[in-house]
Structure formats: C-alpha cells, structure tokens
C-alpha positions as CSV (number, residue, x, y, z in Angstrom):
1,X,0.3,7.5,5.3
2,X,1.2,11.2,5.1
3,X,-2.1,13.1,5.1
4,X,-0.5,16.5,4.7
5,X,1.8,15.9,1.7
6,X,4.4,13.6,0.4
7,X,4.7,11.6,-2.8
8,X,2.7,8.7,-1.6
9,X,-0.2,11.0,-0.7
10,X,-0.2,12.7,-4.1
11,X,0.0,9.3,-5.8
12,X,-2.9,8.0,-3.8
13,X,-5.0,11.0,-4.5
14,X,-4.2,10.9,-8.2
15,X,-5.0,7.1,-8.5
16,X,-8.3,7.7,-6.6
17,X,-9.3,10.6,-8.8
18,X,-8.6,8.5,-11.9
19,X,-10.7,5.6,-10.4
20,X,-13.5,8.1,-9.8
21,X,-13.4,9.2,-13.4
22,X,-13.4,5.6,-14.6
23,X,-16.4,4.7,-12.5
24,X,-18.2,7.9,-13.6
25,X,-20.8,10.1,-12.0
26,X,-22.2,8.7,-8.8
27,X,-19.0,7.0,-7.8
28,X,-19.4,5.7,-4.2
29,X,-17.0,4.6,-1.5
30,X,-18.1,1.1,-2.3
31,X,-16.9,1.6,-5.9
32,X,-13.6,2.8,-4.6
33,X,-13.2,-0.2,-2.3
34,X,-13.8,-2.4,-5.3
35,X,-10.9,-0.6,-7.0
36,X,-8.6,-1.5,-4.1
37,X,-8.8,1.6,-1.8
38,X,-9.1,1.1,1.9
39,X,-11.8,2.8,4.0
40,X,-9.2,5.0,5.8
41,X,-7.8,6.1,2.4
42,X,-11.2,7.0,1.1
43,X,-12.0,9.0,4.3
44,X,-8.7,10.8,4.3
45,X,-8.1,11.4,0.6
46,X,-11.6,11.2,-0.9
47,X,-12.4,15.0,-0.7
48,X,-9.1,16.0,-2.4
49,X,-9.5,13.2,-5.0
50,X,-13.0,14.4,-5.7
51,X,-11.7,17.9,-6.4
52,X,-9.0,16.6,-8.6
53,X,-11.3,14.3,-10.5
54,X,-13.6,17.2,-11.2
55,X,-10.8,19.3,-12.6
56,X,-9.4,16.4,-14.6
57,X,-12.8,15.6,-16.1
58,X,-13.4,19.2,-17.1
59,X,-10.0,19.4,-18.7
60,X,-10.6,16.3,-20.8
C-alpha cells in the first residue's frame, strides 16, 4: 500500500468513496468491510474517501 500517493492508493480511495455513496448517509466501517475493504484500508484511506464521497455526492 502506498499511503502517500500512487495509482493503487487513488483507486482504493475512489472505490471506497463510491461504496460510501452507495451505502448512503451513516455509512460505517462495518459497511465498508462488507463491501470488501480491510480494516487497515479503512483506517488509512477512510478520511480521504469521506472527503471525496462528499464532493462526489454534492456534484451529482
């Protein structure tokens, strides 16, 4: 995992943000685990994914 950049990091953040939008308001770490994300990914990428999901949802 590359926490400070890289294509894999961006893809993971984007996939996580889309999963958050799909689950909807109140999405939890447990919801993301059910979507296939590991706990370490949620901890590392969750904050950025949340920011991205917010922007994506407002743009829709």
